[in-house]
N, CA, C and O atoms as a Tripos MOL2 file, in Angstrom:
@<TRIPOS>MOLECULE
protein
  260   259    65     0     0
PROTEIN
NO_CHARGES

@<TRIPOS>ATOM
      1 N           0.8460   -1.1690    0.0000 N.3       1 UNK1
      2 CA          0.0000    0.0000    0.0000 C.3       1 UNK1
      3 C           0.8980    1.2410    0.0000 C.2       1 UNK1
      4 O           1.8000    1.3730    0.8280 O.2       1 UNK1
      5 N           0.6370    2.1280   -0.9270 N.am      2 UNK2
      6 CA          1.4560    3.3330   -1.0350 C.3       2 UNK2
      7 C           1.0180    4.3860   -0.0170 C.2       2 UNK2
      8 O          -0.0370    4.2800    0.6090 O.2       2 UNK2
      9 N           1.8490    5.3840    0.1210 N.am      3 UNK3
     10 CA          1.5380    6.4750    1.0430 C.3       3 UNK3
     11 C           0.2740    7.1960    0.5900 C.2       3 UNK3
     12 O          -0.5680    7.5680    1.4070 O.2       3 UNK3
     13 N           0.1540    7.3850   -0.7100 N.am      4 UNK4
     14 CA         -1.0220    8.0780   -1.2470 C.3       4 UNK4
     15 C          -2.3010    7.3100   -0.9100 C.2       4 UNK4
     16 O          -3.3020    7.9170   -0.5290 O.2       4 UNK4
     17 N          -2.2770    6.0010   -1.0440 N.am      5 UNK5
     18 CA         -3.4580    5.1920   -0.7210 C.3       5 UNK5
     19 C          -3.8050    5.2970    0.7600 C.2       5 UNK5
     20 O          -4.9770    5.4000    1.1240 O.2       5 UNK5
     21 N          -2.7870    5.2700    1.6090 N.am      6 UNK6
     22 CA         -3.0330    5.3960    3.0520 C.3       6 UNK6
     23 C          -3.6730    6.7390    3.3920 C.2       6 UNK6
     24 O          -4.5980    6.8090    4.2010 O.2       6 UNK6
     25 N          -3.1740    7.7940    2.7720 N.am      7 UNK7
     26 CA         -3.7100    9.1230    3.0360 C.3       7 UNK7
     27 C          -5.1400    9.2280    2.5170 C.2       7 UNK7
     28 O          -5.9900    9.8350    3.1680 O.2       7 UNK7
     29 N          -5.4130    8.6440    1.3550 N.am      8 UNK8
     30 CA         -6.7770    8.6720    0.8200 C.3       8 UNK8
     31 C          -7.7390    7.9170    1.7280 C.2       8 UNK8
     32 O          -8.8760    8.3460    1.9180 O.2       8 UNK8
     33 N          -7.2920    6.7960    2.2890 N.am      9 UNK9
     34 CA         -8.1320    6.0390    3.2220 C.3       9 UNK9
     35 C          -8.3980    6.8770    4.4730 C.2       9 UNK9
     36 O          -9.5270    6.9420    4.9590 O.2       9 UNK9
     37 N          -7.3530    7.5130    4.9820 N.am     10 UNK10
     38 CA         -7.5110    8.3610    6.1660 C.3      10 UNK10
     39 C          -8.4430    9.5320    5.8610 C.2      10 UNK10
     40 O          -9.2510    9.9160    6.7060 O.2      10 UNK10
     41 N          -8.3360   10.0980    4.6640 N.am     11 UNK11
     42 CA         -9.1930   11.2050    4.2520 C.3      11 UNK11
     43 C         -10.6540   10.7680    4.2050 C.2      11 UNK11
     44 O         -11.5260   11.4680    4.7200 O.2      11 UNK11
     45 N         -10.9270    9.6290    3.5970 N.am     12 UNK12
     46 CA        -12.3040    9.1320    3.5110 C.3      12 UNK12
     47 C         -12.8790    8.8470    4.9000 C.2      12 UNK12
     48 O         -14.0380    9.1590    5.1740 O.2      12 UNK12
     49 N         -12.0740    8.2630    5.7570 N.am     13 UNK13
     50 CA        -12.5230    7.9750    7.1130 C.3      13 UNK13
     51 C         -12.8160    9.2690    7.8740 C.2      13 UNK13
     52 O         -13.8090    9.3600    8.5960 O.2      13 UNK13
     53 N         -11.9590   10.2530    7.7100 N.am     14 UNK14
     54 CA        -12.1530   11.5360    8.3920 C.3      14 UNK14
     55 C         -13.4110   12.2310    7.8840 C.2      14 UNK14
     56 O         -14.1200   12.8640    8.6650 O.2      14 UNK14
     57 N         -13.6990   12.1240    6.5890 N.am     15 UNK15
     58 CA        -14.9060   12.7370    6.0490 C.3      15 UNK15
     59 C         -16.1630   12.0810    6.6250 C.2      15 UNK15
     60 O         -17.1420   12.7660    6.9200 O.2      15 UNK15
     61 N         -16.1360   10.7690    6.7840 N.am     16 UNK16
     62 CA        -17.2680   10.0690    7.3990 C.3      16 UNK16
     63 C         -17.4320   10.4840    8.8580 C.2      16 UNK16
     64 O         -18.5420   10.7450    9.3210 O.2      16 UNK16
     65 N         -16.3130   10.5400    9.5730 N.am     17 UNK17
     66 CA        -16.3570   10.9240   10.9830 C.3      17 UNK17
     67 C         -16.8170   12.3720   11.1480 C.2      17 UNK17
     68 O         -17.4920   12.7070   12.1220 O.2      17 UNK17
     69 N         -16.4470   13.2330   10.1870 N.am     18 UNK18
     70 CA        -16.8830   14.6260   10.2360 C.3      18 UNK18
     71 C         -18.3940   14.7160   10.0900 C.2      18 UNK18
     72 O         -19.0380   15.4970   10.7920 O.2      18 UNK18
     73 N         -18.9650   13.9350    9.1930 N.am     19 UNK19
     74 CA        -20.4220   13.9320    9.0350 C.3      19 UNK19
     75 C         -21.1020   13.5050   10.3350 C.2      19 UNK19
     76 O         -22.0910   14.1060   10.7540 O.2      19 UNK19
     77 N         -20.5640   12.4650   10.9640 N.am     20 UNK20
     78 CA        -21.1210   12.0000   12.2450 C.3      20 UNK20
     79 C         -20.9860   13.0770   13.3230 C.2      20 UNK20
     80 O         -21.9190   13.3180   14.0890 O.2      20 UNK20
     81 N         -19.8270   13.7180   13.3760 N.am     21 UNK21
     82 CA        -19.5870   14.7520   14.3830 C.3      21 UNK21
     83 C         -20.5020   15.9540   14.1580 C.2      21 UNK21
     84 O         -21.0020   16.5380   15.1200 O.2      21 UNK21
     85 N         -20.7260   16.3310   12.8970 N.am     22 UNK22
     86 CA        -21.6390   17.4360   12.5950 C.3      22 UNK22
     87 C         -23.0550   17.1060   13.0350 C.2      22 UNK22
     88 O         -23.7360   17.9410   13.6290 O.2      22 UNK22
     89 N         -23.4980   15.8920   12.7440 N.am     23 UNK23
     90 CA        -24.8380   15.4820   13.1630 C.3      23 UNK23
     91 C         -24.9700   15.5220   14.6770 C.2      23 UNK23
     92 O         -25.9770   15.9850   15.2120 O.2      23 UNK23
     93 N         -23.9540   15.0360   15.3540 N.am     24 UNK24
     94 CA        -23.9620   15.0390   16.8220 C.3      24 UNK24
     95 C         -23.9550   16.4710   17.3520 C.2      24 UNK24
     96 O         -24.6430   16.7730   18.3280 O.2      24 UNK24
     97 N         -23.1900   17.3470   16.7240 N.am     25 UNK25
     98 CA        -23.1100   18.7430   17.1400 C.3      25 UNK25
     99 C         -24.4760   19.4150   17.0540 C.2      25 UNK25
    100 O         -24.9000   20.0900   17.9920 O.2      25 UNK25
    101 N         -25.1680   19.2290   15.9220 N.am     26 UNK26
    102 CA        -26.4670   19.8720   15.7580 C.3      26 UNK26
    103 C         -27.5330   19.2340   16.6430 C.2      26 UNK26
    104 O         -28.4420   19.9140   17.1180 O.2      26 UNK26
    105 N         -27.4180   17.9450   16.8570 N.am     27 UNK27
    106 CA        -28.3550   17.2620   17.7590 C.3      27 UNK27
    107 C         -28.1770   17.7680   19.1890 C.2      27 UNK27
    108 O         -29.1510   18.0930   19.8680 O.2      27 UNK27
    109 N         -26.9290   17.8320   19.6350 N.am     28 UNK28
    110 CA        -26.6570   18.3270   20.9910 C.3      28 UNK28
    111 C         -26.9740   19.8120   21.1200 C.2      28 UNK28
    112 O         -27.3740   20.2800   22.1860 O.2      28 UNK28
    113 N         -26.7930   20.5460   20.0280 N.am     29 UNK29
    114 CA        -27.0580   21.9840   20.0570 C.3      29 UNK29
    115 C         -28.5000   22.2880   20.3870 C.2      29 UNK29
    116 O         -28.7950   23.2980   21.0260 O.2      29 UNK29
    117 N         -29.3990   21.4260   19.9580 N.am     30 UNK30
    118 CA        -30.8160   21.6210   20.2530 C.3      30 UNK30
    119 C         -31.1330   21.2470   21.6960 C.2      30 UNK30
    120 O         -32.0350   21.8190   22.3070 O.2      30 UNK30
    121 N         -30.3840   20.2810   22.2410 N.am     31 UNK31
    122 CA        -30.6630   19.7890   23.5900 C.3      31 UNK31
    123 C         -29.8790   20.5310   24.6640 C.2      31 UNK31
    124 O         -30.4360   20.9380   25.6840 O.2      31 UNK31
    125 N         -28.5760   20.7050   24.4250 N.am     32 UNK32
    126 CA        -27.6990   21.2560   25.4530 C.3      32 UNK32
    127 C         -26.5960   22.0640   24.7700 C.2      32 UNK32
    128 O         -25.5440   21.5250   24.4280 O.2      32 UNK32
    129 N         -26.8420   23.3360   24.5790 N.am     33 UNK33
    130 CA        -25.9270   24.1690   23.8100 C.3      33 UNK33
    131 C         -24.4930   24.2190   24.3740 C.2      33 UNK33
    132 O         -23.5520   24.1000   23.5900 O.2      33 UNK33
    133 N         -24.2810   24.3850   25.6720 N.am     34 UNK34
    134 CA        -22.8930   24.4270   26.1700 C.3      34 UNK34
    135 C         -22.1100   23.1470   25.8750 C.2      34 UNK34
    136 O         -20.9230   23.1970   25.5520 O.2      34 UNK34
    137 N         -22.7810   22.0080   25.9880 N.am     35 UNK35
    138 CA        -22.1160   20.7490   25.6840 C.3      35 UNK35
    139 C         -21.7610   20.6720   24.2030 C.2      35 UNK35
    140 O         -20.6790   20.2130   23.8380 O.2      35 UNK35
    141 N         -22.6760   21.1230   23.3590 N.am     36 UNK36
    142 CA        -22.4370   21.1020   21.9170 C.3      36 UNK36
    143 C         -21.2620   21.9990   21.5550 C.2      36 UNK36
    144 O         -20.4530   21.6500   20.6950 O.2      36 UNK36
    145 N         -21.1680   23.1360   22.1990 N.am     37 UNK37
    146 CA        -20.0900   24.0690   21.8830 C.3      37 UNK37
    147 C         -18.7480   23.5890   22.4120 C.2      37 UNK37
    148 O         -17.7030   24.0520   21.9560 O.2      37 UNK37
    149 N         -18.7630   22.6780   23.3550 N.am     38 UNK38
    150 CA        -17.5140   22.1730   23.9110 C.3      38 UNK38
    151 C         -17.0350   20.9340   23.1960 C.2      38 UNK38
    152 O         -16.2730   21.0130   22.2320 O.2      38 UNK38
    153 N         -17.4810   19.7990   23.6670 N.am     39 UNK39
    154 CA        -16.9810   18.5010   23.1910 C.3      39 UNK39
    155 C         -17.3160   18.2300   21.7320 C.2      39 UNK39
    156 O         -16.4430   17.8180   20.9690 O.2      39 UNK39
    157 N         -18.5500   18.4500   21.3340 N.am     40 UNK40
    158 CA        -18.9580   18.1280   19.9600 C.3      40 UNK40
    159 C         -18.2670   19.0490   18.9560 C.2      40 UNK40
    160 O         -17.8320   18.6000   17.8960 O.2      40 UNK40
    161 N         -18.1680   20.3230   19.2870 N.am     41 UNK41
    162 CA        -17.5200   21.2640   18.3790 C.3      41 UNK41
    163 C         -16.0410   20.9480   18.2160 C.2      41 UNK41
    164 O         -15.4880   21.1010   17.1260 O.2      41 UNK41
    165 N         -15.4050   20.5130   19.2840 N.am     42 UNK42
    166 CA        -13.9780   20.1850   19.1900 C.3      42 UNK42
    167 C         -13.7540   18.9940   18.2560 C.2      42 UNK42
    168 O         -12.7540   18.9490   17.5400 O.2      42 UNK42
    169 N         -14.6810   18.0280   18.2600 N.am     43 UNK43
    170 CA        -14.5560   16.8980   17.3370 C.3      43 UNK43
    171 C         -14.7350   17.3510   15.8900 C.2      43 UNK43
    172 O         -14.0230   16.8860   15.0000 O.2      43 UNK43
    173 N         -15.6830   18.2570   15.6530 N.am     44 UNK44
    174 CA        -15.8960   18.7950   14.3070 C.3      44 UNK44
    175 C         -14.6250   19.4770   13.8220 C.2      44 UNK44
    176 O         -14.1720   19.2230   12.7050 O.2      44 UNK44
    177 N         -14.0530   20.3320   14.6440 N.am     45 UNK45
    178 CA        -12.8330   21.0560   14.2540 C.3      45 UNK45
    179 C         -11.6550   20.1020   14.0390 C.2      45 UNK45
    180 O         -10.8440   20.3100   13.1370 O.2      45 UNK45
    181 N         -11.5620   19.0560   14.8680 N.am     46 UNK46
    182 CA        -10.4850   18.0820   14.7220 C.3      46 UNK46
    183 C         -10.5600   17.4070   13.3580 C.2      46 UNK46
    184 O          -9.5580   17.3410   12.6450 O.2      46 UNK46
    185 N         -11.7220   16.9110   12.9920 N.am     47 UNK47
    186 CA        -11.8550   16.2110   11.7100 C.3      47 UNK47
    187 C         -11.7030   17.1560   10.5250 C.2      47 UNK47
    188 O         -11.2300   16.7420    9.4670 O.2      47 UNK47
    189 N         -12.0940   18.4110   10.6810 N.am     48 UNK48
    190 CA        -11.8470   19.3790    9.6200 C.3      48 UNK48
    191 C         -10.3470   19.5690    9.4170 C.2      48 UNK48
    192 O          -9.8780   19.6960    8.2860 O.2      48 UNK48
    193 N          -9.6050   19.5860   10.5080 N.am     49 UNK49
    194 CA         -8.1490   19.7120   10.4180 C.3      49 UNK49
    195 C          -7.5070   18.4980    9.7710 C.2      49 UNK49
    196 O          -6.5850   18.6330    8.9680 O.2      49 UNK49
    197 N          -7.9920   17.3110   10.1190 N.am     50 UNK50
    198 CA         -7.4560   16.0840    9.5110 C.3      50 UNK50
    199 C          -7.7000   16.0990    8.0100 C.2      50 UNK50
    200 O          -6.8100   15.7570    7.2310 O.2      50 UNK50
    201 N          -8.9000   16.4940    7.6010 N.am     51 UNK51
    202 CA         -9.2380   16.5290    6.1790 C.3      51 UNK51
    203 C          -8.3440   17.5190    5.4400 C.2      51 UNK51
    204 O          -7.8180   17.2040    4.3730 O.2      51 UNK51
    205 N          -8.1720   18.7090    6.0010 N.am     52 UNK52
    206 CA         -7.3180   19.7070    5.3550 C.3      52 UNK52
    207 C          -5.8710   19.2220    5.2500 C.2      52 UNK52
    208 O          -5.2190   19.4370    4.2280 O.2      52 UNK52
    209 N          -5.3720   18.5790    6.2870 N.am     53 UNK53
    210 CA         -4.0070   18.0580    6.2710 C.3      53 UNK53
    211 C          -3.8440   16.9820    5.2050 C.2      53 UNK53
    212 O          -2.8510   16.9690    4.4770 O.2      53 UNK53
    213 N          -4.8140   16.0860    5.1130 N.am     54 UNK54
    214 CA         -4.7540   15.0200    4.1040 C.3      54 UNK54
    215 C          -4.7870   15.6010    2.6900 C.2      54 UNK54
    216 O          -4.0280   15.1730    1.8210 O.2      54 UNK54
    217 N          -5.6650   16.5710    2.4660 N.am     55 UNK55
    218 CA         -5.7480   17.1980    1.1420 C.3      55 UNK55
    219 C          -4.4400   17.8920    0.7910 C.2      55 UNK55
    220 O          -3.9680   17.7950   -0.3420 O.2      55 UNK55
    221 N          -3.8580   18.5870    1.7490 N.am     56 UNK56
    222 CA         -2.5990   19.2840    1.5220 C.3      56 UNK56
    223 C          -1.4780   18.2910    1.2160 C.2      56 UNK56
    224 O          -0.6700   18.5210    0.3170 O.2      56 UNK56
    225 N          -1.4300   17.2000    1.9560 N.am     57 UNK57
    226 CA         -0.4000   16.1850    1.7390 C.3      57 UNK57
    227 C          -0.5540   15.5400    0.3740 C.2      57 UNK57
    228 O           0.4390   15.3140   -0.3170 O.2      57 UNK57
    229 N          -1.7800   15.2420   -0.0230 N.am     58 UNK58
    230 CA         -2.0170   14.6690   -1.3530 C.3      58 UNK58
    231 C          -1.5960   15.6420   -2.4460 C.2      58 UNK58
    232 O          -1.0460   15.2410   -3.4720 O.2      58 UNK58
    233 N          -1.8580   16.9130   -2.2170 N.am     59 UNK59
    234 CA         -1.4600   17.9450   -3.1690 C.3      59 UNK59
    235 C           0.0640   17.9800   -3.3240 C.2      59 UNK59
    236 O           0.5790   18.0810   -4.4380 O.2      59 UNK59
    237 N           0.7680   17.8960   -2.2120 N.am     60 UNK60
    238 CA          2.2390   17.8850   -2.2500 C.3      60 UNK60
    239 C           2.7520   16.6370   -2.9600 C.2      60 UNK60
    240 O           3.7120   16.7110   -3.7280 O.2      60 UNK60
    241 N           2.1240   15.4990   -2.7100 N.am     61 UNK61
    242 CA          2.5460   14.2510   -3.3680 C.3      61 UNK61
    243 C           2.3610   14.3250   -4.8840 C.2      61 UNK61
    244 O           3.1890   13.8190   -5.6410 O.2      61 UNK61
    245 N           1.2730   14.9570   -5.3180 N.am     62 UNK62
    246 CA          1.0340   15.0910   -6.7470 C.3      62 UNK62
    247 C           2.0600   15.9960   -7.4010 C.2      62 UNK62
    248 O           2.4810   15.7530   -8.5320 O.2      62 UNK62
    249 N           2.4680   17.0530   -6.6810 N.am     63 UNK63
    250 CA          3.4670   17.9810   -7.2150 C.3      63 UNK63
    251 C           4.8640   17.3870   -7.1740 C.2      63 UNK63
    252 O           5.7480   17.8060   -7.9210 O.2      63 UNK63
    253 N           5.0620   16.3990   -6.2890 N.am     64 UNK64
    254 CA          6.3640   15.7780   -6.1740 C.3      64 UNK64
    255 C           7.2700   16.4120   -5.1460 C.2      64 UNK64
    256 O           8.4650   16.1190   -5.1100 O.2      64 UNK64
    257 N           6.7260   17.2710   -4.3140 N.am     65 UNK65
    258 CA          7.5320   17.9290   -3.2630 C.3      65 UNK65
    259 C           7.7740   17.0040   -2.0970 C.2      65 UNK65
    260 O           8.4290   17.3890   -1.1290 O.2      65 UNK65
@<TRIPOS>BOND
     1     1     2 1
     2     2     3 1
     3     3     4 2
     4     3     5 am
     5     5     6 1
     6     6     7 1
     7     7     8 2
     8     7     9 am
     9     9    10 1
    10    10    11 1
    11    11    12 2
    12    11    13 am
    13    13    14 1
    14    14    15 1
    15    15    16 2
    16    15    17 am
    17    17    18 1
    18    18    19 1
    19    19    20 2
    20    19    21 am
    21    21    22 1
    22    22    23 1
    23    23    24 2
    24    23    25 am
    25    25    26 1
    26    26    27 1
    27    27    28 2
    28    27    29 am
    29    29    30 1
    30    30    31 1
    31    31    32 2
    32    31    33 am
    33    33    34 1
    34    34    35 1
    35    35    36 2
    36    35    37 am
    37    37    38 1
    38    38    39 1
    39    39    40 2
    40    39    41 am
    41    41    42 1
    42    42    43 1
    43    43    44 2
    44    43    45 am
    45    45    46 1
    46    46    47 1
    47    47    48 2
    48    47    49 am
    49    49    50 1
    50    50    51 1
    51    51    52 2
    52    51    53 am
    53    53    54 1
    54    54    55 1
    55    55    56 2
    56    55    57 am
    57    57    58 1
    58    58    59 1
    59    59    60 2
    60    59    61 am
    61    61    62 1
    62    62    63 1
    63    63    64 2
    64    63    65 am
    65    65    66 1
    66    66    67 1
    67    67    68 2
    68    67    69 am
    69    69    70 1
    70    70    71 1
    71    71    72 2
    72    71    73 am
    73    73    74 1
    74    74    75 1
    75    75    76 2
    76    75    77 am
    77    77    78 1
    78    78    79 1
    79    79    80 2
    80    79    81 am
    81    81    82 1
    82    82    83 1
    83    83    84 2
    84    83    85 am
    85    85    86 1
    86    86    87 1
    87    87    88 2
    88    87    89 am
    89    89    90 1
    90    90    91 1
    91    91    92 2
    92    91    93 am
    93    93    94 1
    94    94    95 1
    95    95    96 2
    96    95    97 am
    97    97    98 1
    98    98    99 1
    99    99   100 2
   100    99   101 am
   101   101   102 1
   102   102   103 1
   103   103   104 2
   104   103   105 am
   105   105   106 1
   106   106   107 1
   107   107   108 2
   108   107   109 am
   109   109   110 1
   110   110   111 1
   111   111   112 2
   112   111   113 am
   113   113   114 1
   114   114   115 1
   115   115   116 2
   116   115   117 am
   117   117   118 1
   118   118   119 1
   119   119   120 2
   120   119   121 am
   121   121   122 1
   122   122   123 1
   123   123   124 2
   124   123   125 am
   125   125   126 1
   126   126   127 1
   127   127   128 2
   128   127   129 am
   129   129   130 1
   130   130   131 1
   131   131   132 2
   132   131   133 am
   133   133   134 1
   134   134   135 1
   135   135   136 2
   136   135   137 am
   137   137   138 1
   138   138   139 1
   139   139   140 2
   140   139   141 am
   141   141   142 1
   142   142   143 1
   143   143   144 2
   144   143   145 am
   145   145   146 1
   146   146   147 1
   147   147   148 2
   148   147   149 am
   149   149   150 1
   150   150   151 1
   151   151   152 2
   152   151   153 am
   153   153   154 1
   154   154   155 1
   155   155   156 2
   156   155   157 am
   157   157   158 1
   158   158   159 1
   159   159   160 2
   160   159   161 am
   161   161   162 1
   162   162   163 1
   163   163   164 2
   164   163   165 am
   165   165   166 1
   166   166   167 1
   167   167   168 2
   168   167   169 am
   169   169   170 1
   170   170   171 1
   171   171   172 2
   172   171   173 am
   173   173   174 1
   174   174   175 1
   175   175   176 2
   176   175   177 am
   177   177   178 1
   178   178   179 1
   179   179   180 2
   180   179   181 am
   181   181   182 1
   182   182   183 1
   183   183   184 2
   184   183   185 am
   185   185   186 1
   186   186   187 1
   187   187   188 2
   188   187   189 am
   189   189   190 1
   190   190   191 1
   191   191   192 2
   192   191   193 am
   193   193   194 1
   194   194   195 1
   195   195   196 2
   196   195   197 am
   197   197   198 1
   198   198   199 1
   199   199   200 2
   200   199   201 am
   201   201   202 1
   202   202   203 1
   203   203   204 2
   204   203   205 am
   205   205   206 1
   206   206   207 1
   207   207   208 2
   208   207   209 am
   209   209   210 1
   210   210   211 1
   211   211   212 2
   212   211   213 am
   213   213   214 1
   214   214   215 1
   215   215   216 2
   216   215   217 am
   217   217   218 1
   218   218   219 1
   219   219   220 2
   220   219   221 am
   221   221   222 1
   222   222   223 1
   223   223   224 2
   224   223   225 am
   225   225   226 1
   226   226   227 1
   227   227   228 2
   228   227   229 am
   229   229   230 1
   230   230   231 1
   231   231   232 2
   232   231   233 am
   233   233   234 1
   234   234   235 1
   235   235   236 2
   236   235   237 am
   237   237   238 1
   238   238   239 1
   239   239   240 2
   240   239   241 am
   241   241   242 1
   242   242   243 1
   243   243   244 2
   244   243   245 am
   245   245   246 1
   246   246   247 1
   247   247   248 2
   248   247   249 am
   249   249   250 1
   250   250   251 1
   251   251   252 2
   252   251   253 am
   253   253   254 1
   254   254   255 1
   255   255   256 2
   256   255   257 am
   257   257   258 1
   258   258   259 1
   259   259   260 2
@<TRIPOS>SUBSTRUCTURE
     1 UNK1         2 RESIDUE 1 A UNK
     2 UNK2         6 RESIDUE 1 A UNK
     3 UNK3        10 RESIDUE 1 A UNK
     4 UNK4        14 RESIDUE 1 A UNK
     5 UNK5        18 RESIDUE 1 A UNK
     6 UNK6        22 RESIDUE 1 A UNK
     7 UNK7        26 RESIDUE 1 A UNK
     8 UNK8        30 RESIDUE 1 A UNK
     9 UNK9        34 RESIDUE 1 A UNK
    10 UNK10       38 RESIDUE 1 A UNK
    11 UNK11       42 RESIDUE 1 A UNK
    12 UNK12       46 RESIDUE 1 A UNK
    13 UNK13       50 RESIDUE 1 A UNK
    14 UNK14       54 RESIDUE 1 A UNK
    15 UNK15       58 RESIDUE 1 A UNK
    16 UNK16       62 RESIDUE 1 A UNK
    17 UNK17       66 RESIDUE 1 A UNK
    18 UNK18       70 RESIDUE 1 A UNK
    19 UNK19       74 RESIDUE 1 A UNK
    20 UNK20       78 RESIDUE 1 A UNK
    21 UNK21       82 RESIDUE 1 A UNK
    22 UNK22       86 RESIDUE 1 A UNK
    23 UNK23       90 RESIDUE 1 A UNK
    24 UNK24       94 RESIDUE 1 A UNK
    25 UNK25       98 RESIDUE 1 A UNK
    26 UNK26      102 RESIDUE 1 A UNK
    27 UNK27      106 RESIDUE 1 A UNK
    28 UNK28      110 RESIDUE 1 A UNK
    29 UNK29      114 RESIDUE 1 A UNK
    30 UNK30      118 RESIDUE 1 A UNK
    31 UNK31      122 RESIDUE 1 A UNK
    32 UNK32      126 RESIDUE 1 A UNK
    33 UNK33      130 RESIDUE 1 A UNK
    34 UNK34      134 RESIDUE 1 A UNK
    35 UNK35      138 RESIDUE 1 A UNK
    36 UNK36      142 RESIDUE 1 A UNK
    37 UNK37      146 RESIDUE 1 A UNK
    38 UNK38      150 RESIDUE 1 A UNK
    39 UNK39      154 RESIDUE 1 A UNK
    40 UNK40      158 RESIDUE 1 A UNK
    41 UNK41      162 RESIDUE 1 A UNK
    42 UNK42      166 RESIDUE 1 A UNK
    43 UNK43      170 RESIDUE 1 A UNK
    44 UNK44      174 RESIDUE 1 A UNK
    45 UNK45      178 RESIDUE 1 A UNK
    46 UNK46      182 RESIDUE 1 A UNK
    47 UNK47      186 RESIDUE 1 A UNK
    48 UNK48      190 RESIDUE 1 A UNK
    49 UNK49      194 RESIDUE 1 A UNK
    50 UNK50      198 RESIDUE 1 A UNK
    51 UNK51      202 RESIDUE 1 A UNK
    52 UNK52      206 RESIDUE 1 A UNK
    53 UNK53      210 RESIDUE 1 A UNK
    54 UNK54      214 RESIDUE 1 A UNK
    55 UNK55      218 RESIDUE 1 A UNK
    56 UNK56      222 RESIDUE 1 A UNK
    57 UNK57      226 RESIDUE 1 A UNK
    58 UNK58      230 RESIDUE 1 A UNK
    59 UNK59      234 RESIDUE 1 A UNK
    60 UNK60      238 RESIDUE 1 A UNK
    61 UNK61      242 RESIDUE 1 A UNK
    62 UNK62      246 RESIDUE 1 A UNK
    63 UNK63      250 RESIDUE 1 A UNK
    64 UNK64      254 RESIDUE 1 A UNK
    65 UNK65      258 RESIDUE 1 A UNK
């Protein structure tokens, strides 16, 4: 398995987890706003960061840097 394949797998997994985290964030936001802004929001931001990092790394691999 190449590095590119590993990163693509991690990217796909992070995108799925981001969808779950977003759903949880909005669900909690209706029930308990402080909790949603704390734990759930941090998971959303974490997966957004993972996705951006994976995209950036794939971009660098394509350029050959």
